[in-house]
N, C-alpha and C positions, 0 to 999 in steps of 0.2 A: 678528494674522493669520498672518504668516510663521512665528512660533513654533508656532502650532497646526498649520500645514501640515507643519512639520518633525517634530512629534510623531507625526502621522498617518503620515508617510513612514517614520519609524522603526518604528512598529508594523507597517506593511506589510512592510518589510524583514525584521523579526524573524520574522514568520509564514512568509514564503517561504523564507528561508535557514535556518530551523530545521527545517522539515518536509522540504524537498526533498532534502537529503543523506540523511535517514533513509529516505525512500521509495525514492530512487535508481532511478527508472524506467529509466534507461539500463542499469544493471546487471542489470535484470530482463528486458530484451528477449530474451535467448536462451531463457529459460523461456517467455515469451509465444510466441515462434516455435515452440518445441517443442510446446506445447499447442494450437496452431492450425495445425500443419503439414498441408499438403495442402488447406487451406481456400481458397476463392476470395478474391480481394482485397476484394470488397464485404463478405463475411462478416467478414474480419479488420478492416476499417474499422468495421463495426458493433460488433464486440467492443471495439475501442479506444475508441470513443465511449462505450459503456456503462460501461467501466471508469472513464473520466474522470468520468462522471456519478455512478456509485456511490461513487467515491472522495470526491467533493465532499460528498455527503450524509452519508457516514460521518464525515468530518472535521468537518462542520458539527454533526452530532449530538453527537460527542464534545466539541467545544469548548463548545457552548452548553447541552447537556443531560446530558453525561456524568457529572458529579458527582452530579446528581440521580438518574440511573438507578442508579448504583452504590450510593448511599445507600438507594434504595428496595428493592433486592434484597439489601442487606446484604453487598455484595461489596467486596473491597479491590482496589487497583490491582495488587498483587502477584498476586492470583488471575487477573486479566485477563492479566497477562504470562505466567504459567505456562500458562494455557489456550491463549493465542496461540502460545507457544513449542512446545507439543505439536502444534498444527495445522501450523505451519511445518515442524517436523521430519518429521511424517508425510507431508506433501506432497513434501518433498525425498527421503525414503526411497522413496516410491512412484514418483517420477519417475526416481530413480537405477536402479531395478530394472525399469523398463519396457522393452519391446522397442523398440529405436531405429527399426526399420522401421515400427512402428505409428505413429510420430510423423513420419517423413520420407517414407515411400513410399506412404502410404495416403490418396489424395485422397478427400475426402468432400464431401457437400453438406449442411452442418449445418442443422438446423431452427432456427426462431426460438427455440423453447424451449431447445434446446441452447446456442445463442449466449448467451441471457440468463442461463441457469444457470451456465455456465462463466465468463461475464464476471464474475459476482458471486463464486462460489466455484469454484476457489480463486484466480482471477486478481486480483480486487479484495481480497477478504478470505480468507486472511490474508497473501497475497503482497505486494500493493501497499500496502494500508492495514492494516498489522499491529499488533501490540502496541506496537512502538516509536513509530510515528506517532500511535497513539491515546493513548498516555501523554503525548506532547508536546502533543497537542491538548487533553487534559484539563488540563494545566498552564497552557496559554495561557488556557483558559476560567476557571481559578481566579484568574489574574491580572486578568482582566477584571471578575469579579464578587466581588472580595475585599471590596468595601464594600457588598455587597448587589446584588440584581438591578437592573440599569439598562442601558438601551440608549443609547449615546452615540456620538461620532465614532470612538472606538477600536474599537467593535464593528463599525462599517461598514468600517473599515480592515482589521480581521481577516477579515471576510467577503470583501473584495476579495482579500486574500492567499490565502485558501482557493480562490477561483475561479482565481487565477493558477496555483497549484500543480496543481490538477486539470486545467487546460488544458495545462500542460506534460506531465503524465502522458499525456494523450491524444495529444499531438504526438509524443512519444517512441515510443509503441506504434504510432501510425499510420505512422511512418517505419521501423519495425522490419523489414518485409519486404525493404527495400533491403539491409539487412545480410545477411539470409539469402541473397539473390541473389549477393552478393559472395563469401561464404565457401563456398558450394556444399554438397553433401550431406555429405561427410566433415567439413567444418568445422562444419556444423550439429550433427552427432552429437557431436563433441568438445565444442562449447560447451554442448550440452544436458547432457552428463554432468558437466562441470565446474560448471555452474550448479546442477545438482541437488545435487552434493556441498556446494557453498557454502551452498545453501539448508538442507541438513540441519545443517551446522555452525552456521548462524545460529540455527536453532531450538534447538539444544543450548545455544548461548551465552545466548539469552534465558532459558532454564530455569536455567542456572547463575547468571546475574545476579540473577534473582528469588530463587533459593534462598539465595544468599549474603547477600542483603539481609535475608531473613527470619531466617536464623541470627544475623546481626549484631544485629538488633533484639531477639532473644530471648537473646542471649549475654550 
């Protein structure tokens, strides 16, 4: 029994500490603040909660169903990386060239539809749960089902790990407005621009990694 508990703890640790650095919700908080600037606190809380929920179900689907979906549509993991990289780069480019006053000085009263749609795209996908985390989730799922489809203790440990990661995503975004209050208007604009540039570079890096991998495979 102690050995079994140790194995489950190791699986839980693997899931959390493999996915969390890739998702990096703390690093994405400036972008979250920029895309929800001027929104009341209850709307931001609702967005953070929905991002956590959407992140959980995306990771869950990628882990337990991802390989089947890719096989059904005849897609490769590299195609997912390239498509996700394009989305990330496009989001960074659009945010980089947006009017800062539109993000910082324009209070709005967002509708529930706007909250829901923005919480999923682009804040959950591809910013929070992008091609990197989906690739890792697919890999975790492949390790679980390498000997065929089976539901065992490791599957439940993996599920618990995904729940922890999603909860941490929610908590980071939920606490993000405190950061915005500390850095002020100018700091928010600077962080938004820097984060948008990093996001653009991240999308380009994803494209380069996938492209080099394809070239190496066919070289």
